[in-house]
N, C-alpha and C positions, 0 to 999 in steps of 0.2 A: 792303593788311595781310593780311599771313597769321597763319591760326591754325593753330597747332603741338598736335595732339592728344595729351595726354598719354600715356605708355606707362601701360599697367594695372599694376598692385603685382603682383610674382609671388606673395606669398603668398596674393592672392586667385584667381590665374587657374590657380591649381593643386591639382587636387585633395586631401584630405589624403591622405596615404602614413602609414601605421602603422609604429611604429618597431618593430626587433626585439621586445622584450619583448614587446611586444603581442601579435606574431604567436606569440611561444613560449607567452604567458600561454592564447589562444585556442586550442593544441594541445595544451597540457598539461588545457588543462578538457575532454579529450576522455575519457570513464571508459578509454576503452583504452591509453591513455596508460604511466598506469602500469603495467598490465598486459607491456604489450610491454617494458617497461623490464626492470620484473622480471627477464621469462622470457628478455633476452639477457644480464642480468648471471646468470641461476641457469645458462644453456647455458654459459657461457663459462667460468664457475667451474668445470662439472664439465670441461669439456675441459680445463684446465689440473690439476689433479687428480688425473683419470685418464688413462690414457693409450688404455683399451679403450673411454671412452666414445662417442667420434668415429669408432667403426668401424661398416661398415655393419651388420654383424649386429646388432650393441647396437642401431642404430636401429628396425629390424625386430622386432627386442624390446619396444622402445617403444614403439613406434605401433599393436603387435598387442593391448598391455593396456593401451593407452590408450582402445582403440575399446570395449570395453565398459563401463568407468566414464562413457566417454565418451557413450554416447549414456544411460546413465542421467542423467548431468549435462543433459545438453538436456530432459529432461520436467521435471523435479525446475528448473531455470531460466525456462521456461515456468510455472511454479506458483509461483514466490518474484516474476516480476515480476508475478504477478497478486496476490500477496501473501498467497498459499496456502504450506503445506509437505506436502510427505506423504512422512514415516518409516515406510512400508509398501511402497516400490517395489523394496528388495531382496531382500524376501519376496516378493512378486509375480513377480520375475526367478527365481528359487529355484523357484517353484509352477509357473511355465510352465516352464523346464526339466526338471522332474520331469516333468510330463505330457507333454513331445513322448517321452522317453525310454520312457514308457508308454505310447502309441498308434502308436511304432515300436516296440518290442520283444513286448509284452506284448499288444498289439488287433492287432498286426500290419498298421497302416495304411501306406500308400505316406509314405517321407517328407517330400515334398512337401507333403503334405496336412496332416500333422502338424504341419509347421511355418505352415501358417495356421491350424489349428485352436490352437494356442501362442499365435498373435498374437491370435486371436480371445480366447482366454482372459484371457490378461494386460489387453487392455483394456477384457473386460467389470469386472477386478477394478477396475478404474481407473474406470469407468463406476459403479460398486457404490458407492465411495469418494465421488464426488459428488454421490450421488443423497442417500447420506445427510446427507452434511453440509450441503446445499443446502434437502431435506425436512425432514431435524429441526433444523434451524436450529445445527448443530453446530462447536467447535471444530475443524479442518483437523488441528493438532496433537495433539488428545486422541483426536481418529478413528482417523486412523492408527495411532497406536501401539498400539491395541488389534486393528485388523485387521491390523496386522504378525502379533499372536500367531494371528489365525486361519489367516491364508495360511502360514505358518513352521508352526502346527499340523499342518494340511494336509498339507505338503510330507513331516511326519513320518510320518502316520500312513499316504499311501500308498507311500514308500518303507519307514518300519520304520526309517531312519535307516540302510539300506543302497542303497551305488549300483547304480542301474540299467547295467548292462554291453552289451555285442552290439549298438549304436547305430548302423546301418548306416552304409558308406562313403559312400556318393550325398551326404551333404552333411555330408562330410568337408570339403569343398572350401570351402565356409563359413567354415571356425573355422584350418583351415591353410593354404589356396590362396593364390596370390601373381597380382595384376591389375594389370597396369602397373610391374610392380615392385614392389608394395606390399602389406601382405597384406590379403584380403578384408575383414576385418573392420573395417581402415581406411576401407578404399575407401567402405564401407557406412554409417561414420556422417560420412565429408567427404558424402556423398548427403544423406545424411540433416539434417545442418546445412545445406547449401545450400538445400535445400527449406524448414524452420524458417524459417530467416533470410528468406528471402524472403516469408514467409507474414505473419511480425512485422513486419516492416520495408513492405512493397508493399501490405495489404491491409487491407479494414476490418477483420476478425476481428482481425489482430495489436494496429490503432492502440485496437481496444477491451478488449485485454487492457491495455493501457498507461494506459489510462483506469480502469478499473476498481482496475488496482494503486495508482495515484495518487490516486483518492480516489470509492470505492465510492459512496458518496451521489450524490456529484454525476454519477454514471454511469448511476443508476438515472431520478436525474429526466431525462437526457438520452434515456431512452428505449432505454438499451442493457440486452437481453434477459443481465443479470448473471449470475442462476442456470443459464441455460442455456451460456451461455461459462464460468464454473467449471464442470459436469459435461464439456463438451468438453475441456480442461485437464486435469481428471485421467483422463480415457481416453487422453488422450496418454500422459501419463506411465505410464499400465499399459503401451498400448503399446511404448513404448521401453527399459522394464524388458524385457518378455517376449522383447522381441528379442534384447538382450544376453544374455539367457538362452539361448534356444537358440544361438544364436552360441557360446557357451560353451560348452554339450554339444559341438556339430560341432568345436569344438577339442580338447577332451577325449577326445570319446571314451565318453564315460559322461557319465550322467545323475546327480550329486553332488546330495544332499542337503544342500552346504554352499553350492552357487551361491548369489551374492547376500547372504552374508554382509556383506563391507564392503564392500558399495552404498548404504551410509546416512551414514554422515559424509563420506564423501571425495566425492562431489557436490554435498552441501551448503559445505562447503570451495571447492571450485572454484569454484564460482557467485559466494558473496562476495568470493575475491579477482578474478575475470573481472569484477567493478564492479556484481554483481547484488543491489541494494538488499534487505535484509534486512527494512524494511518496505514495500517492492513501487514497480512505478510506474515502475524504473530499472534501465537493464541491457539485456542481450542474450545471446540465447544462444552469441552467437560469443564472446564475452568469458569466459562459463564456461568453455567447450570450451577457449579458454587457458588458464583456471585447473587445469584438467584434467591439461593437461600440465606446466605447473610443478609440479604435485604428484607425477606420472608418473616425473621429472626427477627429482627429490628423493629419490622409492622405490627409484629405476633408483640411485644413486651411493649407497644406504644397500646396496645388496646388491653394487655392486662394489668394495665396502671391505669385505665380508666380515661387516659387522655384522650381529648378529644379527636375522633375520627381526620378532620378538618388539618389535623396535625401531619398528616400521612404524606398531604400532600406537598409539604412546605421539605418533610423528610427527604421524602424520593427524590426532589430536585436540588436538594441539597448535597446528594448522596452523588448525585451527574455530576452534580460542579465539582465538586471533592474530587472525585475519581479522576476525572478527566485532567484536571490542575497536577495530580497527584502523580498522571500518567505521564504526563508533560515532560513534568521535573524532572521523572526517574529517566526519563528516555536523554533528556538533556546530560543529568550528570553522566548517565555511562558513554554516552559519544564522546563526553570530553574526557572520559575517563582511556578509552579507547585511542 
């Protein structure tokens, strides 16, 4: 008598294959998905609306302008992931730029030594912010509003509101030069972004930042040195602001007291647009810089259409409100779905 072995059921033999909708939802759940789609739509619309948009000259203008706000955005994004906020970053950048002009022109120091001193000054300002917040148990938003006044006031005291001219040409390459066909400030931005992204994703320090932003109390219970990491994050924000400030001085050839005045709202808006949660624990510096690209393109199109530059402030403020509102509504929706 022959015994036939029944064929296994096809459904049981084959592993479950996710359908197209499941795969799409997995991709769409990535915080960067919406940012990339929005960037692509805005880029295509800009190309369609203006024939001068997609030119090599205009792309270099966007890249160079993006570098300064992008550097400040990296520092602000780190703080926002940590659950903090620094409204003095623009004032720190302005103070560092002015100090660089004083070091180089009035004190006669070597331009490269002056640059190092500027970065140290900015880092020190961020360190001071972090120490005051952690040691005195102050809220970062309130403290940095006050410190913005202190740094901005020091800027005016040092310059008396007058630009410092005669910046040595040795450092002009940092602000105006080209490297690999790209503006040097933009290359510096990319380099900083790669380093920070690696730290945030691949190192324990980066994981601690996300852990603290997600749940401060739980992070303390796990033995994470919360205050030390917060101080480091504020110091990093000060460093990137100072770097943006001295690069702007190199670009302009003068140390303007107004440097950094517009570096407050834009980095916050860019970070939120780029998927950084206002409550901390979510997002990435890479996404934040993509958000800065979106804002940069919008402002560039405003200029191309000959719209008054005064509208840029309205647009930036409107983007901040829209981004924060969308972020809040989206989180309410997903929390309800969960």
